[in-house]
N, C-alpha and C positions, 0 to 999 in steps of 0.2 A: 397315442400315448402308450408307453410301455407299462407292463404289469409291475406292481409294487413287489419288492423283496420283503422278506419277513422282518429284517432288522434295519434296512436303509443305511444311512450314514452312521448310525449308532453302533452297528455291528462290528465296525473295525476295531473298537476297543472294548465293547461290552460282551461280545460273543466269547472271546478268550477268557474273560472273567467268569462267565457262567460255566464254561467248559472246565476250567480249573476247579471251580467249586463242586461241580458234579462229580468229576473224577476223584477229587479229594474225599468227598463224602463216601463214595463207593469203596475206595481203598480202605478208609478208616473203618467202615462198617464190616468189610470182610476180615480185616485184622482183628477187630473186636470179637467177631463171631469165632474166629479160630482160637483166639486166646481164651475165650470162655469155654470152648470145647476141651482145651487141655487143662482146665481147672483153675485158671487164674480168676481172681475177683477184684473188684475195685478196692482201693486203699481204705484204711480205717484210721480214725483218730487214735493217737497213742499219747500216753502221759510221759513227759520227759522227766529227767532227774530233778529239775527245778520246779516240778509240778505244773509246768505249762503244757499246753496241748499243741500238737502238730499233726498234720495229715501225712501219712506215709503212703506216697503214691506208688502205683504199680503201672505196668504197661497198659492195662485196661483203662486207667484214668486218662492216659494220654490219647488213646484212640477216641474216647468219649469227647475230650476237648477238641480233637481234630474234627469230629463230626459237627460239633457245635459251631466251630469257626467256619466250616464249609457252608453250613446253613446260613450263617450270618453273611458270608460273602455272596452267596446266591441271592439273598434278600436285597443286598446292596446293588447287585446287578439288575434285578427287577426294578428297584427304585430308580436306577439310572434310566431305564427305558421309560418309566412313567414321567420323570422330570424332563427327560429329553423330548418325549413326545409333546409335552405341554409347551416347551420352549421353541422347538423348531417350527418354522413357519408353514411348512407344507407336508403332506403325506409322503411325497417323493423322498424327502430327507429322513423322515422318521420311520418309513416303512410301514408294514401292516401293524406291528406291535406299537410303534410310536403313534400311528394314526388312531388306533383304538384307545391308547392312553390319553390322547388329546381329546377325543370325544367324551371320555369319562372324567374330564376335568371337574365338573360340579360334584361328582362323587368323591374324588380325592380331597377336594377342599372341605366338603362336609364331614368326611371321616376325620380329617386332621383337626377340625374345630371341635367335633364331638369328643375325640380322645383327649385333646388338650384340656377342655373344660372338665371332663369327667375325672381325669387324673389329678387335676388341681384341687378339686373339691371332693375327692373320693371318701375322705373321712366323715363327711356330712351326709353321705348318700346311702347309708345302710348297706343292705345286701348287694345292691347294684354297685356301690363304691368298692366293696370288698372284692368284687369280681376282677378288679384291676390289680389285685395282688396275685392272681393266678395266671400264669402264662398261657395255659390251655384255654382258660375262660376268655382271655383277651383275644386270642386267635379266633376262637369260635364267634365271639361277639363281633369282631371285625368282619368276618365272612358274612354273617347274617346282616349286619348293617350295610355292608357293601351292596347286597342285593336289594335291600329296602330302599337305599338311595337311588339305585339304578331304576327301580320301579317308579319312584317319585319323579325322577328327571328323565324318564324314558322318552318323552316327546322331544327333549333337547338332545339327548345322546344319539338316538337312532338316526342313521343317515338317509333312510328311505322309509316309506310306509310299510306296515307289516304284510299288506296284500298287494303292494304295487308290483306289477309284472312287467319285465322287459324281456321279451321273447329271445332276443339275441344273447342273453346272459344265462340261459339254461345250463346248469351243471358247470358253470365257469369256475375255475380254481380261485382260491383266495388271492386278493390283490388285483383282480382283473379290472381293467378300465371299462367304463361305459362306452358304447360305440359312438354315441353322439349326445353327450350330456347337455342338457338345457342350462341356460344361465341361472346360476344360483344352486344348481343341483350338484350333490356330492358326486365326484367323478369316478368313484371306485366302489366295488363290492369288496369290503375289507375281508370278509370270510367266505367270499364266493357266492354263487347263486345255486338255488335248489333246482329240482326237476321242472319247475314251472317258471323259473327265471326271477324268483323273489330273493331279496337280499337276506342271507342267513344271519349276518350280524344284527340287523334290525329286528328280525323275528326272534332272536334270542333275547334281545333287550325287552321287547314288548311281551315276550313269553314270561319273563320275570314278573311283570305287572299282573299278568293273568293268574299266575300261581299265588302271588302274595295278596291278591284281593279276595281270595277264597280261603286259603289254608288257615291263617291266623284267626279270622273272624269265625269261621266254622268251628275251629277248635275251642274258641271262647264260648260259643253257644253250647257245645258239647259239655264243657265244664259247668256251665250254668245248670244244665239238666242233671249232670252227675252229682254236683254238690247239693242241689235242692232235694234230690231223692236220697243221696247217700247219708246226709246228716241225720235225718229222722230215723232212717232204717237202722243205722248203727247205734243211735242214742236210745231209741225206744225198744228196739228188738221186737220179739214176739211175732204176731201174725203180720204186722206191717212189714217187718224185715223179711219174713218168709215169702210174702207175696211179691214184693218188688224184686227180691233176689231171684225168684223163680222166673219172672219175666226177663230179667237181665241175662240169666243163664240160657234162656231160649234163644235170645239174639246171639249170644256168644257161641252157641253150639254150631252156628254156620261158619264156615271159613270166611274170613273177612273179604277177600277178593271176590269170592262167589256171591256173597251177599251184596257187595257193592255192584257187581255186574248185574244182578237181578233187578236192583232198584232202578237202574237207568235203562233197562231194555225197553224198546218201544211198546211192548204189550203192557208192561206194568205202568208205564207212563200214561198210556191211553186209558187205563182203568182209573187214573187219578190218585193212585196210592201215594206218590210223593206229595201231592197237594194236601191230602188228608193228614199225612204225617206232619206237614208244616203247620197245620192248625194246632196240633198237640205240642210240638217241640218249641214253637216260637212263643208260646205263652209262658214258658218257664222263666225267662229273664224278668218279666213283669212280676211274677210270683216272688222271685228271689229278692228283688229290690224292695217290693212292698213289705215283705216280712222283715227284711233287714232294717228298714227305717222304722217300722212299727215296733220291733223289739228294742231298738236303741232309744227311741224317744217316746216310749209309752207313758212316761211320767211327765211329759211336756206335750199335752194334747194339741195346742195350736201348731207347733212345729211339726209334730207327727202328721197331723191332718194335711198340712201343706205339702210335705214331702211325699206322703203316700198318695194324696190326690193328684199331684203332678205326675208321679210315676204311672198311675193308672190312666190318666188322660193322655199324656204324651206317648206312653208305651202302647196304649190301646189304639191310638191313631196309626202309629207305626206298624203295629201288629196287623190291623185290618188292611193297611196298604200293602204289607208284605204278602199276605195270603190271597189278596183279591186282585183280579185283573178283568174289569168289566168289558174291555175291548177284545178279549179272546173268546170267540164263540165255541172253541173246542173244550173249554173248561166246564165242569158240572155247574149247574145253576147256583149252588150255594156259594161259589167263588165269584159270582158276578152280580151279587145282590148289593154290594157296597156301591154307593153312588160314585160315578166317575169324577165328579167335581171334588169329592173328598179323598180321592185316590191320589195320595201325595207322590207316589213313585211306584214304578213297576220293575220287577226284576225279570230279565229275559227268562223264558221257560227253561232253556237248557241250563242256565246258571243256577236257577232255583232248584232244579232237580239234583244237580251235583252238590249244592250246598246242603240240602236236606239229607242227602245220602251220607255225607261226611258226618253230620251231626248225629244221625241215627246209628251209624256204625261205631262211633267213638264213645257215645254216652254210656253204654253199659260198662265198658272198661273203666271209665272215670268213676262211675258209681261204685264199682267194686273196690277201687283204690281208696276213695273217700270213706266208704263204710268200714274198711279194715283199719284205717287210721283212727276213726272215731271210736271203734271198739277198744283200741288201746288207750287213747287219750282220756276217755270218759272216766277211767279209774284213777286219774291223777288227783292230787290233793286240791289243786286250785279249782277243779270242777266241783268237788265236794264243798269247798268254801263258797262258791257261787250259789250252790243249792241251799246252803245254810243261810246265806244272806237273803234268801227268798227270790232270787232272780228266776225269771221264766225260762222254760226249756229252750225256746228259740233264741233268747239272749245268750244263754250258755253255749248253744251250738254255734251261733254266728259270731259272737264276740269273745268267747273264751277258747273254744275248741278250734274253730277254723283258722284264726291267726297263728296258732301254734302248729298247724299242719301246713303252713305256707311253703316251707322248704321243699318237702317231697312233691307238693302240688306244682310249684313253679318248675321244678326239674322235669316232672312228667309233662307239663304243658309244652316245654321246649321240645322234648322228644316226640310228643304227639303231633306237633306241627310238622316235624320231619316225616313221620309216618304218613300224615295226610298229604304232604308234598309227593311222596312216592305213590300213594294211591291215585292222586290226580294225574301224575305222569303215566301210570298204568292205564287209567281210564282213557286218557288222550291217545295212548299208544294203540288201544283197541278201537279208537274212533267212537267212543260212547260218551254221551252226556255233554259234549261240546260241539260247536258248529264246525263243519269241515275246514273252513278257512282260518280257524283259530290259530294264533301263533304260540299256543301253550307248548311247553317243552315236549310233552308226551306225543302230541300230534306231529311235531316237527321231527322227532326221532323216528316215528313210524314212517313218515314220508321219505326220510333220508336213508333208512335201512334197506330199502328195495334195491338201491344201487350201491350198497356199502362197499362191495369189493372193487368197484370201479371208481366211484366218487365218494370217498369217506367224509369229505368236508361238510356236507349238509347235516349229517347225523351226529358227529363228534362234539361240536360246540354246545348244543343243547344238553347232550348227555353229561358233559363235564360241568355245565352250569347246574344241572340238577344234583349231581354228585357233590359239588362244592357247597351248595345251600344246605343239603342234608348233613354233610360233614360239619359245617359250621354250627348247626343246631345241636348236633350231638356233642361237640366240644363245648359249646356254651352250657349245655345241661351238665356235663362233667364238671366244669368250673363252678357252676352254681351249687352242685352237690358237695363239692370239696369245701367251699366256703361256708355253706349252711351247716355242715357238720362241726364247724369250729365254734358255732354259737353255743 
């Protein structure tokens, strides 16, 4: 079999479209830059003699319009590859781009359904619905949801296993055919092979799952810790605030990357420090929800007892299962006391270490943000009104102050997932905290960069994937910030 071309049969008419769009954008951008240098500005609204308004256009407006149309044309060309790849029967016809688009069919269908439903009912969906009034927010949301759906459907999308090795495919270029594909086996390496003969496309797909199963949940745990400590510190002040802030400042005094590096080094891991940290950090979600339900339903004891009791029982079982691993003889005895029959699940040691490290590194920053917001909001009139009604301090903190701080916290949550993604990539790049065969993007980049000048294809796809996810999270945060400020 012959190697696949990048565009296949689609390139005959789509490549010129993309080229025209690219050249048009560059030309319009240069023209806009030059016009700006000579002092021209976009046109302004003017009042006509009949008191009507009209826009007085300048050459700058036309260059901006040309850039916008060039981007739209480029997007249509990319959409053509996606639709063509889904329609054409074989990778030979669709080429590498069409082949990847065809494998991503579940993702495209899921994105189309999600956007259609969200835009239809956006007026009923609160801040999430308002996100679809922001072009930047929509682009960011689309990028983030793309990788989430890729992670969900990774087993369907990937053409080969993440650690399947075909020695003849070592460092093969994108589109290379397998030497002797078995029946039912995908016959090509769409993005080529790495230095061990593994499929780069499949490792990028599975790498998205590795990142997204850690970053959002670890960030959520960090927010649980930061919110649980930041609310009382900002609300009560005094010695409590001074003590917690001092501990947070101690953690923040270390450079983040250095602190992350230290927490996952073999010597620290052997001392059991990440496991002891897990004992402390994983109890905060139980505390948060227990106090949340108790403060909300304290005037309804039966309902309060049911919710708080369920939180303590279910959360306690999950907590003990998280921190315990009776089958691991290397752990200190305190982590092996929980009976194995009640150990509902075990997190692999490397994954637990990375997870705890992310929570520990992010919690102090979240604490400082929450504390600062509470110091501002607690002086508002509605907080004084709640105090006058006789509401308890935790009710005011959780049901008066926290909902009014949701805008900045949601924005920071999106940004912090991006930071965590970068940290995980950095960790994988240095080979720390994850297993050597892990397909996470950082490890894949590290393996590919050794031969980067000769074979760039193993390192570039995971780097671009990491960049696109972080870009999407940042754009999503910008969109949420823009819409939350309108409230």
